[in-house]
PLY file of the C-alpha trace (Angstrom):
ply
format ascii 1.0
element vertex 140
property float x
property float y
property float z
element edge 139
property int vertex1
property int vertex2
end_header
33.72 48.69 -13.41
37.35 47.80 -13.13
38.76 47.59 -9.62
42.04 49.26 -10.60
40.28 52.59 -11.24
38.49 52.54 -7.88
39.70 53.65 -4.54
39.56 51.10 -1.70
36.40 52.77 -0.34
34.75 52.62 -3.78
35.73 48.97 -4.11
34.11 48.21 -0.72
30.99 50.16 -1.77
30.78 48.23 -5.07
31.13 44.92 -3.23
28.46 45.96 -0.71
26.08 46.94 -3.54
26.73 43.59 -5.23
25.97 41.81 -1.94
22.72 43.79 -1.57
21.75 42.81 -5.14
22.54 39.15 -4.41
20.58 39.28 -1.13
17.55 40.77 -2.93
17.73 38.01 -5.54
18.02 35.40 -2.80
14.95 36.82 -1.01
13.00 36.68 -4.30
14.14 33.09 -4.92
13.07 32.12 -1.40
9.64 33.68 -1.95
9.25 31.82 -5.22
10.41 28.60 -3.62
8.04 28.97 -0.65
5.14 29.73 -2.98
5.90 26.64 -5.06
6.46 24.50 -1.94
3.08 25.61 -0.51
1.40 24.77 -3.81
3.08 21.35 -3.94
2.11 20.54 -0.33
-1.52 21.20 -1.19
-1.21 19.24 -4.42
0.34 16.25 -2.64
-2.33 16.33 0.08
-5.09 16.42 -2.52
-3.45 13.63 -4.50
-3.18 11.45 -1.38
-6.88 11.98 -0.69
-7.74 11.06 -4.27
-5.58 7.96 -4.10
-7.32 6.92 -0.87
-10.73 7.40 -2.48
-9.65 5.47 -5.58
-8.31 2.62 -3.45
-11.65 2.38 -1.63
-13.56 2.39 -4.90
-11.21 -0.17 -6.41
-11.60 -2.45 -3.39
-15.37 -2.20 -3.65
-15.23 -3.03 -7.36
-12.92 -5.97 -6.75
-15.36 -7.33 -4.19
-18.22 -7.06 -6.64
-16.34 -8.49 -9.58
-14.89 -11.47 -7.76
-17.69 -13.41 -6.07
-15.12 -15.60 -4.33
-14.26 -12.66 -2.08
-17.69 -12.02 -0.59
-20.08 -14.16 1.42
-22.32 -16.65 -0.32
-26.11 -16.38 -0.40
-26.29 -19.10 2.26
-23.92 -17.14 4.51
-25.93 -13.97 3.86
-29.06 -15.79 5.02
-27.27 -16.94 8.19
-26.08 -13.41 8.83
-29.60 -12.04 8.35
-30.98 -14.55 10.87
-28.29 -13.63 13.39
-29.06 -9.92 12.94
-32.77 -10.65 13.46
-32.01 -12.52 16.68
-29.95 -9.64 18.04
-32.59 -7.09 17.01
-35.30 -9.20 18.64
-33.25 -9.40 21.85
-32.96 -5.60 21.76
-36.72 -5.19 21.57
-37.67 -6.20 18.06
-38.59 -2.79 16.67
-37.69 -1.65 13.18
-35.14 0.76 14.54
-33.45 -2.10 16.41
-32.84 -3.88 13.11
-31.39 -0.69 11.68
-29.12 -0.27 14.69
-27.74 -3.79 14.39
-27.16 -3.49 10.64
-25.61 -0.04 11.12
-23.23 -1.36 13.75
-22.36 -4.33 11.52
-21.63 -2.02 8.57
-19.44 0.29 10.67
-17.58 -2.54 12.39
-16.75 -4.29 9.11
-16.50 -1.18 6.87
-19.16 -2.32 4.42
-22.23 -0.68 2.90
-24.36 -3.81 2.74
-24.04 -7.18 4.44
-23.77 -8.84 1.01
-20.33 -7.18 0.67
-18.95 -8.76 3.83
-15.61 -10.37 2.92
-15.87 -14.12 3.12
-12.78 -14.30 5.35
-14.56 -12.14 7.95
-17.84 -14.10 8.01
-16.92 -16.17 11.09
-15.81 -13.01 12.89
-19.13 -11.30 12.09
-21.14 -14.31 13.26
-19.11 -14.54 16.48
-19.65 -10.83 17.13
-23.43 -11.17 16.58
-23.57 -14.28 18.79
-21.72 -12.45 21.57
-24.01 -9.45 21.18
-27.05 -11.72 21.47
-25.63 -13.46 24.53
-24.84 -10.14 26.20
-28.39 -8.89 25.60
-29.95 -12.11 26.89
-27.77 -11.99 30.03
-28.91 -8.42 30.69
-32.53 -9.60 30.75
-31.85 -12.06 33.57
0 1
1 2
2 3
3 4
4 5
5 6
6 7
7 8
8 9
9 10
10 11
11 12
12 13
13 14
14 15
15 16
16 17
17 18
18 19
19 20
20 21
21 22
22 23
23 24
24 25
25 26
26 27
27 28
28 29
29 30
30 31
31 32
32 33
33 34
34 35
35 36
36 37
37 38
38 39
39 40
40 41
41 42
42 43
43 44
44 45
45 46
46 47
47 48
48 49
49 50
50 51
51 52
52 53
53 54
54 55
55 56
56 57
57 58
58 59
59 60
60 61
61 62
62 63
63 64
64 65
65 66
66 67
67 68
68 69
69 70
70 71
71 72
72 73
73 74
74 75
75 76
76 77
77 78
78 79
79 80
80 81
81 82
82 83
83 84
84 85
85 86
86 87
87 88
88 89
89 90
90 91
91 92
92 93
93 94
94 95
95 96
96 97
97 98
98 99
99 100
100 101
101 102
102 103
103 104
104 105
105 106
106 107
107 108
108 109
109 110
110 111
111 112
112 113
113 114
114 115
115 116
116 117
117 118
118 119
119 120
120 121
121 122
122 123
123 124
124 125
125 126
126 127
127 128
128 129
129 130
130 131
131 132
132 133
133 134
134 135
135 136
136 137
137 138
138 139
C-alpha cells in the first residue's frame, strides 16, 4: 500500500491496523517470555536445591576422606563417655542415650558422632558438660 493513493482516513486506518498487528505480536511475545521466565525460575530453583544437596554430600565425603578433619578415636571415646554421663543423669534408659545422641547430631549437623569436625570437639564436650551439670543441679 502506498500512502499517496490513500485518503487521510484510509492512511489513519492503515496505521491503526498496523498498530493492532504490532500490539498482537507484542502480546504474543510477552506470553512467550512469561512462559520461558516461569520455566527458568523453576529450573533455577531446582538447580539451587541440587547444588545445596551436592555441597552437603561433598562436605560429608571430604570429612570421610580426610581423617584430619574429624575427631580421633580417643576423642570419640571421650565423647561417648560424656554422652553416657548425660544419659545416666537423665535416667539411664536406652531412650535417654538416643535422646542425647539425637540432640548432639542435630546441634552439630552430623549423622554419627565419628563425623564430628575436630575443630568442634571442645564445643561438643563443653555442651555435654553443661548439660550434665544442669541435670545434676535439677536433682538437688
